[in-house]
C-alpha positions as CSV (number, residue, x, y, z in Angstrom):
1,X,0.7,-17.0,6.1
2,X,1.9,-14.4,4.7
3,X,2.6,-14.4,0.9
4,X,6.1,-13.2,-1.0
5,X,5.8,-10.6,-2.9
6,X,7.3,-12.7,-5.7
7,X,4.0,-14.6,-5.0
8,X,1.8,-12.1,-5.4
9,X,3.3,-10.9,-8.5
10,X,3.1,-14.6,-10.2
11,X,-0.2,-14.8,-8.5
12,X,-1.8,-11.2,-9.6
13,X,-0.4,-11.9,-13.4
14,X,-1.9,-15.4,-14.0
15,X,-5.2,-13.6,-12.3
16,X,-5.4,-16.7,-9.5
17,X,-5.7,-13.2,-6.8
18,X,-8.6,-11.0,-6.4
19,X,-7.2,-7.1,-7.2
20,X,-9.6,-6.5,-4.9
21,X,-9.8,-7.1,-1.3
22,X,-11.4,-5.5,1.3
23,X,-9.5,-3.6,3.8
24,X,-9.4,-2.6,7.3
25,X,-12.4,-1.4,9.0
26,X,-13.3,0.8,11.9
27,X,-15.4,-1.7,13.9
28,X,-17.7,0.0,17.1
29,X,-16.6,-1.7,20.8
30,X,-20.1,-3.2,20.2
31,X,-19.7,-5.2,17.5
32,X,-16.3,-6.6,18.0
33,X,-17.4,-10.0,20.6
34,X,-16.8,-12.7,18.6
35,X,-13.6,-11.6,16.4
36,X,-9.8,-12.1,17.8
37,X,-7.6,-9.9,19.1
38,X,-4.4,-9.6,16.4
39,X,-2.5,-6.9,18.4
40,X,-2.7,-3.0,18.7
41,X,-0.4,0.2,17.6
42,X,0.2,3.0,18.7
43,X,0.7,5.8,16.2
44,X,1.9,9.5,17.0
45,X,2.4,12.1,15.5
46,X,-0.4,12.0,12.8
47,X,-1.8,15.3,11.1
48,X,-4.8,16.0,9.6
49,X,-8.1,15.6,10.6
50,X,-10.1,12.7,12.1
51,X,-11.5,11.7,8.4
52,X,-7.0,12.0,7.9
53,X,-5.8,10.2,10.8
54,X,-8.8,6.9,10.8
55,X,-7.1,6.6,7.1
56,X,-3.7,6.2,8.8
57,X,-5.0,3.6,11.4
58,X,-7.0,2.0,8.5
59,X,-3.6,1.6,6.3
60,X,-2.5,0.0,9.5
61,X,-4.8,-2.4,9.9
62,X,-4.2,-3.5,6.0
63,X,-0.3,-3.5,6.8
64,X,-0.6,-5.7,10.3
65,X,-3.4,-8.2,7.9
66,X,-5.9,-7.2,10.0
67,X,-10.0,-7.3,8.8
68,X,-11.5,-4.6,11.2
69,X,-9.6,-2.6,13.9
70,X,-11.3,-0.8,16.6
71,X,-10.0,3.1,18.3
72,X,-9.7,2.9,21.8
73,X,-8.2,5.9,22.6
74,X,-7.4,8.8,20.0
75,X,-5.8,12.3,21.4
76,X,-5.3,15.4,20.2
77,X,-1.5,16.8,21.6
78,X,-0.9,20.7,22.7
79,X,-0.5,21.6,18.4
80,X,-3.9,22.2,16.7
81,X,-4.7,18.8,14.0
82,X,-2.1,16.6,16.1
83,X,-3.2,13.5,17.0
84,X,-2.1,10.1,19.3
85,X,-3.9,7.1,18.1
86,X,-4.4,3.1,19.8
87,X,-6.3,0.7,17.9
88,X,-6.7,-2.9,18.4
89,X,-6.9,-5.1,15.9
90,X,-8.9,-8.1,15.1
91,X,-9.4,-10.6,12.2
């Protein structure tokens, strides 16, 4: 269940919400057994290094409420350092 921005602000101001939530983490194929698959994300035209690409996927996974993600497809476009990526999200 997602909380509203106003509720999060209230909980933060009263100290009832911990701001050190764990960001989504990379999970290898052999580590996802038993995790609940909650979605698939696809991102095109991601510029930068492989670390930049993974950072974008981690942020997108966080936005979707995932605890884990597994990159299943990563392809560099004809333009150097421009990527297409697909990842499965897990709770």
